[in-house]
C-alpha positions as CSV (number, residue, x, y, z in Angstrom):
1,X,38.9,-178.4,-36.9
2,X,42.0,-180.3,-37.9
3,X,42.2,-184.0,-36.9
4,X,45.5,-183.4,-35.3
5,X,44.3,-180.5,-32.9
6,X,43.9,-181.4,-29.1
7,X,44.3,-180.0,-25.8
8,X,45.3,-181.7,-22.5
9,X,46.0,-180.8,-18.9
10,X,49.8,-180.7,-18.0
11,X,49.3,-182.5,-14.9
12,X,53.0,-183.6,-14.7
13,X,54.3,-180.4,-13.9
14,X,54.3,-177.8,-11.2
15,X,55.2,-174.0,-11.0
16,X,57.8,-172.7,-8.7
17,X,57.7,-168.8,-8.3
18,X,60.4,-166.3,-7.6
19,X,58.7,-162.8,-6.6
20,X,60.0,-159.5,-5.3
21,X,62.2,-156.6,-6.5
22,X,65.4,-158.7,-6.4
23,X,63.8,-162.0,-8.1
24,X,65.4,-161.5,-11.6
25,X,68.6,-160.6,-10.4
26,X,68.8,-163.5,-7.6
27,X,67.9,-166.1,-10.5
28,X,70.2,-164.8,-13.0
29,X,73.2,-165.9,-10.6
30,X,71.5,-169.4,-10.4
31,X,70.3,-170.4,-13.8
32,X,71.8,-171.3,-17.1
33,X,69.5,-169.1,-19.2
34,X,69.8,-165.4,-19.4
35,X,66.9,-163.8,-17.8
36,X,67.7,-160.3,-19.4
37,X,66.3,-162.1,-22.8
38,X,63.1,-162.7,-21.1
39,X,60.1,-160.2,-21.6
40,X,56.5,-159.7,-21.8
41,X,56.7,-161.5,-25.2
42,X,59.4,-163.7,-24.8
43,X,59.7,-167.0,-22.7
44,X,62.4,-169.6,-22.7
45,X,64.1,-172.8,-21.4
46,X,66.4,-173.0,-18.6
47,X,68.3,-175.3,-15.9
48,X,69.5,-175.1,-12.4
49,X,72.7,-176.8,-11.9
50,X,75.1,-178.1,-8.9
51,X,78.4,-176.3,-8.6
52,X,79.6,-179.6,-10.5
53,X,77.3,-178.6,-13.3
54,X,74.8,-181.2,-12.9
55,X,71.1,-180.3,-13.4
56,X,69.0,-180.3,-10.5
57,X,66.0,-179.3,-12.6
58,X,65.0,-178.2,-16.0
59,X,62.0,-175.9,-17.0
60,X,60.2,-173.5,-18.9
61,X,60.6,-169.9,-17.5
62,X,58.6,-166.7,-18.0
63,X,58.3,-163.3,-16.4
64,X,54.9,-162.7,-14.4
65,X,53.9,-159.8,-12.4
66,X,56.5,-159.2,-9.7
67,X,58.6,-162.1,-10.5
68,X,59.4,-165.2,-12.2
69,X,57.6,-168.4,-13.0
70,X,59.3,-171.8,-13.7
71,X,57.5,-174.8,-14.8
72,X,59.2,-178.2,-14.1
73,X,58.3,-181.8,-13.0
74,X,56.1,-181.8,-9.7
75,X,58.4,-184.0,-7.8
76,X,61.3,-181.8,-8.4
77,X,59.7,-178.6,-6.8
78,X,60.4,-179.3,-3.1
79,X,64.0,-180.4,-3.4
80,X,64.7,-177.4,-5.9
81,X,63.1,-174.7,-3.5
82,X,64.9,-176.2,-0.5
83,X,68.5,-175.6,-2.3
84,X,67.5,-172.2,-3.9
85,X,66.2,-170.9,-0.5
86,X,69.7,-171.5,0.9
87,X,71.0,-168.9,-1.5
88,X,68.2,-166.3,-1.3
89,X,68.7,-165.5,2.2
90,X,70.0,-162.1,1.6
91,X,67.8,-161.4,-1.7
92,X,64.5,-159.2,-1.6
93,X,62.6,-162.5,-3.2
94,X,60.4,-164.9,-2.0
95,X,60.3,-168.6,-3.3
96,X,57.1,-170.4,-3.2
97,X,55.3,-173.4,-4.7
98,X,52.5,-171.7,-6.6
99,X,51.3,-175.1,-8.5
100,X,47.8,-174.7,-6.8
101,X,47.5,-171.4,-8.5
102,X,47.8,-172.2,-12.0
103,X,46.5,-174.6,-14.3
104,X,48.3,-175.2,-17.6
105,X,47.2,-176.7,-20.8
106,X,49.0,-178.1,-23.7
107,X,47.7,-177.5,-27.2
108,X,48.8,-179.1,-30.5
109,X,47.9,-177.8,-33.9
110,X,45.3,-175.1,-32.2
111,X,46.3,-171.6,-33.2
112,X,42.8,-171.1,-34.4
113,X,41.5,-172.0,-30.8
114,X,44.2,-169.6,-29.2
115,X,42.8,-166.7,-31.3
116,X,39.2,-167.5,-30.2
117,X,40.6,-166.9,-26.7
118,X,42.3,-163.6,-27.9
119,X,45.6,-164.9,-27.9
120,X,47.4,-164.2,-31.2
121,X,50.6,-166.1,-30.4
122,X,53.5,-165.6,-33.1
123,X,54.8,-168.8,-34.7
124,X,58.1,-168.6,-33.4
125,X,59.3,-170.8,-30.5
126,X,59.4,-169.1,-27.0
127,X,57.2,-166.4,-28.3
128,X,54.5,-165.5,-25.6
129,X,51.3,-163.2,-25.4
130,X,48.8,-162.6,-22.7
131,X,45.1,-161.7,-22.9
132,X,42.5,-161.3,-20.2
133,X,45.0,-162.7,-17.5
134,X,45.9,-165.5,-19.7
135,X,49.2,-166.6,-20.7
136,X,50.1,-168.4,-23.9
137,X,53.6,-169.8,-24.9
138,X,54.8,-171.4,-28.1
139,X,57.1,-174.2,-27.1
140,X,57.7,-175.8,-30.3
141,X,56.3,-175.5,-34.1
142,X,52.6,-176.3,-33.8
143,X,52.7,-176.8,-30.2
144,X,51.7,-174.1,-27.2
145,X,50.6,-173.9,-23.8
146,X,48.1,-171.9,-22.1
147,X,48.7,-170.7,-18.3
148,X,45.4,-170.1,-16.6
149,X,45.0,-168.9,-13.2
150,X,43.3,-171.3,-11.0
151,X,40.0,-169.5,-10.9
152,X,39.9,-169.1,-14.7
153,X,40.7,-172.7,-15.3
154,X,37.4,-174.0,-15.4
155,X,36.2,-171.4,-18.0
156,X,39.3,-172.0,-20.5
157,X,38.7,-175.6,-19.9
158,X,35.1,-175.6,-21.1
159,X,36.3,-173.4,-24.2
160,X,39.0,-175.7,-25.3
161,X,36.5,-178.8,-24.9
162,X,34.2,-176.8,-27.2
163,X,36.7,-176.5,-30.0
164,X,39.0,-179.5,-29.6
165,X,39.4,-183.1,-28.7
166,X,40.9,-183.7,-25.0
167,X,43.9,-185.9,-25.4
168,X,45.8,-187.8,-22.8
169,X,49.1,-186.6,-21.5
170,X,51.0,-189.1,-23.7
171,X,50.0,-187.0,-26.7
172,X,51.7,-184.0,-25.4
173,X,54.9,-186.0,-24.3
174,X,55.2,-187.4,-28.0
175,X,55.5,-183.9,-29.4
176,X,57.9,-182.9,-26.8
177,X,60.2,-186.0,-27.9
178,X,59.7,-185.3,-31.4
179,X,60.6,-181.5,-30.5
180,X,63.8,-183.0,-29.1
181,X,63.3,-180.9,-25.7
182,X,64.6,-183.3,-23.1
183,X,63.9,-182.7,-19.4
184,X,65.1,-183.6,-15.9
185,X,63.0,-185.8,-14.0
186,X,63.1,-187.2,-10.6
187,X,65.0,-190.5,-11.4
188,X,67.6,-188.2,-13.4
189,X,68.1,-185.3,-11.2
190,X,71.8,-184.5,-10.9
191,X,72.7,-187.0,-13.5
192,X,73.2,-184.8,-16.7
193,X,75.0,-181.6,-17.5
194,X,73.1,-179.3,-19.8
195,X,74.9,-180.1,-23.0
196,X,73.9,-183.8,-22.6
197,X,70.4,-182.7,-23.0
198,X,71.2,-180.6,-26.0
199,X,69.7,-177.6,-23.6
200,X,72.3,-175.3,-25.4
201,X,70.7,-175.9,-28.7
202,X,67.1,-175.1,-27.6
203,X,68.0,-171.7,-26.2
204,X,68.4,-172.9,-22.4
205,X,71.9,-172.1,-21.9
206,X,73.7,-168.5,-22.3
207,X,77.4,-168.3,-22.4
208,X,77.5,-164.5,-22.5
209,X,75.5,-164.1,-19.0
210,X,78.4,-164.3,-16.6
211,X,78.6,-166.4,-13.6
212,X,76.0,-168.9,-12.3
213,X,76.1,-172.0,-10.2
214,X,77.7,-174.7,-12.2
215,X,78.8,-172.3,-14.9
216,X,82.4,-172.8,-15.0
217,X,82.0,-176.7,-15.9
218,X,79.1,-176.0,-18.5
219,X,81.2,-173.3,-20.3
220,X,84.5,-175.7,-20.1
221,X,82.6,-178.4,-21.7
222,X,81.3,-175.9,-24.5
223,X,84.5,-174.2,-25.2
224,X,87.3,-176.9,-24.4
225,X,85.7,-180.3,-24.1
226,X,84.4,-182.8,-26.6
227,X,80.8,-183.6,-26.0
228,X,80.9,-187.4,-25.6
229,X,77.2,-187.9,-24.4
230,X,74.3,-186.0,-25.8
231,X,70.6,-186.3,-26.6
232,X,69.3,-188.6,-29.3
233,X,65.7,-189.5,-30.4
234,X,65.0,-193.2,-30.8
235,X,62.3,-195.7,-31.8
236,X,61.9,-198.5,-29.4
237,X,60.6,-201.9,-30.4
238,X,58.8,-202.7,-27.0
239,X,55.3,-202.6,-25.5
240,X,56.2,-201.1,-22.0
241,X,57.2,-197.4,-21.8
242,X,60.6,-197.4,-20.2
243,X,60.9,-195.3,-17.0
244,X,63.3,-192.3,-17.2
245,X,66.8,-193.2,-16.0
246,X,66.5,-196.6,-17.8
247,X,69.8,-197.9,-18.9
248,X,70.8,-198.6,-22.7
249,X,73.6,-200.9,-23.8
250,X,75.6,-201.7,-27.0
251,X,77.6,-204.9,-27.7
252,X,80.8,-203.0,-28.2
253,X,80.8,-201.5,-24.5
254,X,81.0,-203.4,-21.2
255,X,78.8,-201.1,-19.3
256,X,75.5,-198.8,-20.1
257,X,76.0,-196.3,-22.6
258,X,73.2,-194.3,-22.0
259,X,69.9,-193.4,-20.1
260,X,66.2,-192.5,-21.2
261,X,65.2,-189.2,-20.7
262,X,61.5,-189.2,-21.6
263,X,59.1,-191.7,-23.5
264,X,56.0,-191.9,-25.2
265,X,53.8,-194.3,-27.2
266,X,53.6,-193.3,-30.7
267,X,51.7,-194.6,-33.8
268,X,53.8,-197.9,-34.1
269,X,55.6,-198.5,-31.1
270,X,57.5,-195.9,-28.7
271,X,59.5,-193.0,-29.5
272,X,62.0,-191.6,-26.8
273,X,64.8,-189.3,-25.7
274,X,68.0,-190.6,-24.4
275,X,71.4,-189.4,-23.5
276,X,74.0,-191.5,-25.3
277,X,77.4,-192.0,-25.8
278,X,78.0,-190.5,-29.2
279,X,80.6,-193.4,-30.2
280,X,77.9,-196.2,-29.5
281,X,75.0,-194.1,-30.9
282,X,77.0,-193.9,-34.4
283,X,77.5,-197.7,-34.3
284,X,73.7,-198.2,-34.1
285,X,73.5,-201.5,-32.2
286,X,71.4,-200.4,-29.0
287,X,69.3,-202.2,-26.5
288,X,67.4,-201.0,-23.5
289,X,68.0,-202.8,-20.0
290,X,70.7,-205.5,-21.2
291,X,72.3,-206.7,-24.3
292,X,69.3,-209.2,-25.1
293,X,66.7,-206.3,-24.4
294,X,64.4,-204.6,-27.1
295,X,66.2,-202.8,-29.8
296,X,66.3,-199.1,-30.5
297,X,66.6,-197.1,-33.8
298,X,68.1,-193.6,-34.1
299,X,65.5,-191.0,-35.3
300,X,66.3,-187.4,-36.8
301,X,65.9,-184.6,-34.3
302,X,64.6,-181.1,-35.6
303,X,67.6,-179.2,-35.0
304,X,71.6,-179.6,-35.6
305,X,74.3,-178.9,-32.8
306,X,76.3,-176.0,-33.8
307,X,78.8,-174.9,-31.3
308,X,79.4,-171.4,-33.0
309,X,75.9,-170.3,-32.9
310,X,75.2,-171.8,-29.5
311,X,77.9,-169.6,-27.8
312,X,76.6,-166.4,-29.3
313,X,73.5,-166.5,-26.6
């Protein structure tokens, strides 16, 4: 067993289900992602926006049985359900909170363990495989999720614990930070448009699918606008984890130049994702909380922004 291999329970997220004959058709007009790209072997990322293009939630999305499942921050489930239900009145689909029906595990460097569970998961990101009622999804290189029905969760956990060390949620979130996958949290709900989280760079926005709520704003930003705020990865010289929405500052600007998205403890301090004004980020003198606050250092992301390839989705 590799020292880096681990598993943890993803207790910070819940599952929103949309089931029924119109489930995918209904969501196609509501979400940034193209549901036609989903299949029994392909999951994805996406977001739900307001009419003004501001994200109410972001999520991992996959097809399941007679519907669609979306995993998002637990605190966002209730408000997201309430909003979507207003638009589902004339749709043959049922929207529910299915969090109690699923237990999700995050795995790092654990492909051998997946195979031991009968889950031969391909290496490409967003690949998905099923076996014996379980679902496995590749979320980034070396990282995967297992979705287990609640009545199988105890068995699966025992099998994982027999093969892997159990880590805390921070270990999983650090991998998410390093993968450059931003996420809407309760503190940042309706604060960002998708491109501010680089969602279009990780397959969470389709520019060919047609209309959806907020599509006009999102498309205009991609085709006509210059993105002045986007997601960056940074190292923070501090002891306390900053909460999502915490403001960042730079001496060249009189007000906040960005907000923390997610953060996690690393081997030597803290790493985080934050939405920053590009101009301030390039200057490099960044601080948390105020101009006298702890300093931040820019780190690399594992992908590049490329408008031409992004609009091909």
